[in-house]
N, C-alpha and C positions, 0 to 999 in steps of 0.2 A: 481856569488855568493852573496847571500846577505844573512843576518841573518834572513829573513823573509822565504827565500827558506829551509833552514834548518830547521826552526821551523815549517814550514808546515809538513815536513817530520816526524820529531818528534812529531807532534800531531796525524800524521795517526797511529802510533803504539801505543798511548794511553800514560797514565799518567806516567807509569813505566819509559818510555822513556823522557816525557816532564816533569815530576815532577809537572804537572799542570800549568808549566811558560814556555811555548816553547821558548818564545824569549830569555829568561835569559839561559836556557839550551844551545840554539843555540849559544849564544855568548861563553859559555863554549866549545863547540866543535870547534869553530874558535879559540879561545884562545889554545887549544891543539895542533892546527894545521891541524885539520880535516875540510876542508874547502868546499869540493865538496859534494852537496847535495847527489848525487848517491852514494858516499863512505860512507856517514853517514846511507843512506839506507840500504847499505851492511852491515854494522857492527849492525843496528838495526835488521836486518833479521837473524844475527848471535847471538842475543839475547844480544847484548852488549849494555847497556845503560849509561856507564860510559865513557866520551870522553877520560880520562887518560889511561884508560884500552885500548881503541881502538889506542891511540897514541903509547903506548908502545909497542903493539903488531907489529903495522904496522911498527915501527923502528925497530923490530927486524927480519922483513921480513915476517911476517904473515898477509894474507890477510883474509877478513871474510870467504870465501871458504876455505883456508887451516885451520882456526880456526875449522870449523866446520868437517874436517876430524881428526885433532887431538882430539876433544872432542869424536868422534866416536871410536876412538881406545882407549882413556883413559877409557871409558865406556863400551867395550866390554865384554859382559858376567856379567855385574853388573844388579843386579834386581832393580825395582825402591825404594826397602826399602834399599838396599845398598847405592845407590845413597843419599837418603835423610839422612842417617846417617852419609854419609861422607862430603857432601857439603850442604850449606845454599839452602834451596830452591830445594834440590835434583839437583842440577845444578853447574858444576864447573864454569861456565861463569859468573851465578849468583853471586856464592860466591865470584869470582874476582872482580865483579864490586861493590860488597857490601863492599870489603876489609876484607874479613874473611880469604882468601887465596892470596898469592902472584900470579901475573900475571905469573912469571916463572914457574909456573906448566904447563903451555902451551908450554915452551920453551925447555923444557928438550928432549934429543934424546931418 
């Protein structure tokens, strides 16, 4: 693992994930304890662009794949309009990464 490996992963997902400064953001992922580029890739594929959100979910036992299932359950039956009115950018993951809602919304039974 190197910062460059994670920076390359972030850069492939675009500016939302790299902030236009992939090396600096890669260092944030490493500081959050997410040091495996493959794991960072998994979180990015799950639309998690904030390292602290990924770290909190991981410490609660939620994987990127698990998050996808949680989100599918949360949004079942909701229209796009419902989702846009409820969460920033119409996504609970985006809203959590943006700090608009707590990560805890994904941890409720």
